[in-house]
C-alpha positions as CSV (number, residue, x, y, z in Angstrom):
1,M,4.4,-31.0,-0.2
2,E,3.6,-33.9,2.5
3,I,3.6,-37.5,1.3
4,M,0.7,-39.3,2.1
5,S,-0.2,-40.3,5.2
6,E,-2.8,-41.6,7.6
7,E,-3.6,-38.1,8.3
8,T,-4.1,-36.7,4.6
9,P,-7.7,-37.3,4.8
10,K,-8.2,-35.9,8.2
11,N,-6.1,-32.6,6.8
12,L,-8.5,-32.5,3.6
13,L,-11.5,-33.0,5.1
14,A,-10.8,-29.9,8.2
15,A,-8.9,-28.0,5.5
16,A,-12.6,-28.5,3.2
17,E,-14.6,-27.8,6.4
18,S,-12.9,-24.4,7.4
19,L,-12.9,-23.3,3.5
20,L,-16.3,-24.0,3.2
21,A,-17.3,-21.9,6.3
22,E,-15.2,-18.9,5.2
23,K,-15.3,-18.8,1.0
24,G,-19.0,-21.1,0.4
25,H,-18.9,-23.7,-2.2
26,A,-18.7,-21.9,-5.3
27,A,-15.5,-20.0,-4.2
28,V,-13.2,-22.9,-2.5
29,T,-11.0,-24.5,-5.2
30,L,-9.1,-27.8,-5.1
31,R,-5.9,-25.7,-5.2
32,D,-7.3,-23.6,-1.8
33,I,-7.8,-27.2,-0.1
34,T,-4.6,-29.1,-0.8
35,E,-2.5,-25.9,0.0
36,R,-4.3,-25.8,3.6
37,A,-4.3,-29.4,4.3
38,N,-0.3,-29.6,3.2
39,A,-1.0,-32.2,0.6
40,N,-1.4,-32.4,-3.4
41,V,-4.0,-32.7,-6.1
42,A,-3.6,-36.5,-6.0
43,A,-4.1,-36.9,-2.4
44,V,-8.0,-35.8,-3.2
45,A,-8.3,-38.1,-5.5
46,Y,-6.7,-41.0,-4.3
47,H,-8.8,-40.6,-0.9
48,F,-12.1,-39.3,-2.0
49,G,-12.3,-39.4,-5.8
50,S,-12.9,-36.1,-6.6
51,K,-13.2,-32.4,-5.1
52,D,-17.0,-33.0,-5.1
53,E,-17.2,-36.3,-3.5
54,L,-14.6,-34.5,-0.9
55,V,-16.9,-31.8,-0.5
56,A,-20.1,-34.4,-0.1
57,H,-18.2,-36.1,2.4
58,V,-17.7,-32.9,4.6
59,F,-21.5,-32.1,4.3
60,K,-22.7,-35.2,5.0
61,T,-20.6,-35.1,8.4
62,A,-22.0,-31.8,9.2
63,L,-25.7,-33.2,8.5
64,I,-25.0,-36.3,11.0
65,E,-23.4,-33.7,13.4
66,V,-26.4,-31.7,13.4
67,T,-29.3,-34.6,13.5
68,E,-27.3,-36.0,16.7
69,A,-27.7,-32.8,18.2
70,Q,-30.9,-32.3,17.8
71,K,-31.9,-35.9,18.9
């Protein structure tokens, strides 16, 4: 496992985004995300508060990207 670095939140977001696309929200676990991001569960709590907040951040970012692309 990686010690928390400034790359950790980016890695967690990227892992969550790809897993959500692959498996869907209901099938993705916090363990899936942290394993793919090479991080630990505490990193999610530290950077995002919870899995739900991390997922909300992923969806919000995607929504902003789609909205910007439509402009």
